[in-house]
C-alpha positions, 0 to 999 in steps of 0.5 A: 702139605705138612707143617713143621714140628720141632722135636729135640730141637730139630724141625721134622715133618709133622701133622697134617695142616688141617689138624689143630696142633696138639688137638687144641681147637679152643685155647684159654684165650679162645683160639684154635692152634693150627700149623703154619704152612711149613713150605717145601721141606726140600727148599729148607734143606737146600737153604741149609746146605747152600749157606751151611746153616743148621736145618732148623734155620733153613726150614724156618726160612722156607716156611716164610717163602724165602727162596734159596737164592735170597736166603743170604740177603734175608739173614744179612740184609744190606742196603747195598743188595736191596735198596732200589734205585729211587728213580723207579718211583713215579715223579721222583726225579722231578722231586729230587730236581726241585729239592736240589734247586732249593738247596742250591738257592738256599730257599726256605722250605716248609715240611708239612707232616702228620701226627703219628709215628710215620709222619713224625719220623718222615718230617724229622728225616726231611727237616734234618737232611735239608738243614744239613744241606744248608736250607732254612726249614720250618715244619708244621703238624696239624692238630688232630682235633682242630684241623684233622689229618693232612694239609688244610688251606689255612695251614698252607697259607701260613707256611707261604706267609713264613716265606716258604717257596717249597712245601714238602708234604710227607705222609700226607697230601696225595688226596689234599687237592683244594688245600695244596692249590692254596700254594699256587703262585707262592710256593712249589709243592712236593708230596712224599706219601704212601697212602692210597692214591685214587683218581686225579693227583693233586696239582703239584710239582711232584707227587711221589707215592708208590701207591699211585695207580700209575707207579710201577715201582712195586714198592707199595710196601714202603712207609712214608719215612722210607719214601722220604729217605729214597727222596733224600738219596735221590736229592743227594745223587742229583747234587753230586752229579751237579758237583755240589759236594765238591765244596765240602763233605756230603752228609751221611745218610745212613745216620737217618736209618733209625728214623726209617726203622721206627716208622716202618715198624710202627706203621706195621709195614712188612719186614721183607725185602728193602724194609728188612734192610731198612730196619736191620740197619736202622736198629744198628744206628739206633743202638749207637744212641747218637740221636738225643731224642731217641736215646732219651725216650729209650731210657725213659722206656726202660730199654737198656740193651740194644733196641729190637723191633719190639722196642720200636713198636711197644716202647718208642711208638706209643709214646711218640704217637700219644702227643698227637693223640691227646697233646701237642701234635708236634711234640714227637717231631720236636723230640726227634729234631732235639740235639740237646740231651737235657732238653731231650730227657724232659721232653721224653719224660713228658711224652711218657706222662702223656702216654700214661694219660692216653692210656687212661683215656683209652681205658675209658672209652674201651669199655663201652666200645667193647659192650657195643661190639659184642652186641653187633657180633652176636647179631652177625654183623661182618663189620663192627661200627660203633660210636660214643658221644664225647669219645676222644678222637685221639684214642678211637684208632687204638680202641678199634685195634683193640676191638678188632683183636678181641673179635677178629672183625674189621672194627670202626670206632668214632667219637661224636661231637656236634652230630658228626662222627670222627673215627678210625678203623682197623682191619684183619688180614685179607680184608681191605678196609681202606677200599671199603671206606673210600667207596663209602665216601665216593657213595656220598655216605662219608664227609671224608674217608681214606686209608689202606687195607689194614687202617682207615679214617672217616667222618660222617654225620651220625644220622647216617650211622645205619646207612654207613654200617649197612654199606660197610657190611655189604662190601666186607660181607665175607668177614662174617665167616671169620672165626671169633678169635684169630687162629694162632699159627704154630711153627712146631712142637718142642719139649721143654728139654729141647728149648735150649739157649742155643736153639733160641739163638738160632731162631733169633737169626731171623729177626727183626720180626714183625709184620710179613716176618712173624716171630716163630711160635712154638707149642710145648706139650705137657709143660708143668709150672713148678713156680709162678709169681707176679712181677713188675710195678703193678704185678701184671706180668707173670713169670713161671718156671717149667718142667718137662715130662722128659726132663729139662727146666725153662723160664717163662714170662707172660706179659700184660696178663693182668687178671686174664685167662693166661695169668689164671692158667699159670698161677693156678695150674697146681702142677698139672701138665698143660700145653703152652704156646709162644716165641722162644727168645734168647735173653741177655743179662749181665753178659749171660744168655738164657732161653725164655718162653714168652707165653702167648697162650695156654690150653689144658691137655685134652682127653687122650693127651693131645700130643 
């Protein structure tokens, strides 16, 4: 097979996949540059001809596995074409019928959520949808430190005491058997979850989860907010069939899609199929800034233009997550439900401050975690498992992600208090950490544990650390063969002069980018930095201007460069040509559109030129 190389702005068949791009076996960040599988070149040409597209767009689509007959829906994803019938999900009809009964009888409904972005968005979506239909709705988000994840008996008893006759668990509940039993005889329970469901289901009225072992929907890639949205679609359908809306106007469900988009991106769900439509349409809703809480948070985060998937993942998500990690667990949910712009602004500023505090706590933990991880990787452990006395449980998941990125290994990080290690893990593609953690719990090594392929949570007695580590190493032994840094997948090579605004705008047609639809990365060979300086409040961003050997000029930017190797490469190049890598984006400012390379890696030109 061959990879796609870009020359003069066109995709052409290039070097063999096995050969490093431009000969780069180890870059400034320690990565190997490898060709992304370009797929079948004939399919790319067929897509281009079928839809009258530039061949570039056709080739990029083919490289992402998009078939010619699906290309139109990929470029213009609509719910009409891609939204599934909610009834394909096991128990959905039962859930919709029970929700419809609650609406018709004006019951008090309690929504039990989670403290992360998906949990907050799922809960906000369900609270808003039920209130718009006339229900009295209360909500509950557990405290991460005092209560942990998911329903607990005391919380369920409290919701029943508040008068709830229906409890809806969103982004949690599928494994909360004992806790949900507390509601029996007092309130019905509907679970809307997406976490791995193992063994028997909880004894509830309905348990909707595309990851149930007996669910044949094929929708395992949905986040909880998407499952909740489908439940609301099914609820409206049930009410419509019963003539409920004959007395008034039916609420517009499309206005909920901004919440679904935010959750889908922040829970790192693949941006393909219906998820792509949910995010694309949700971004349009969010761009209107009709939800006061998100509008305020976008403003506080400095997002002035229409939000993108990047805005969701790197501006909104961390701030909403921060509250559940180190502050009030339901602050993010309350922001999403807030209708008062003044109050929303105050909450957004508080979340921004909480996020800065979270970053400080994270930095304190990260240093010790990296030193422990380095020793374990050097010793050949396939999985990193590190613990620290007093490490804040609200940041261990983020730190695990940083360790995973640094060493390209599954990483589990835990804070220790009272002899109990409580933590989170993050994995790399192709290594199912969630299943290993569940197996460790079933083997009696963990007090609790669960998750999915890329992320997991767990607790265990710290005295069993060596047993737990050995078990995970054995289950995930294949991770030992992973390289020290993840390969950088390159779409093609491109001369500086070919990096035009038109080219960038053509690539932009494949957005939104994210998991499952990664933004194309291009290598620019022998680019010369003619000027570079630090910009931003703290000077952690490097801006550069490039010239190509064959002519042309291009702006480049490197975010979060700090004092790292990319900053040094750009600031101290001395005008010597180097190879640069990154996505090419069309940037808009004052009605002008320009191309900009977002540098993610650099490498010196190897002996012989490497081009």
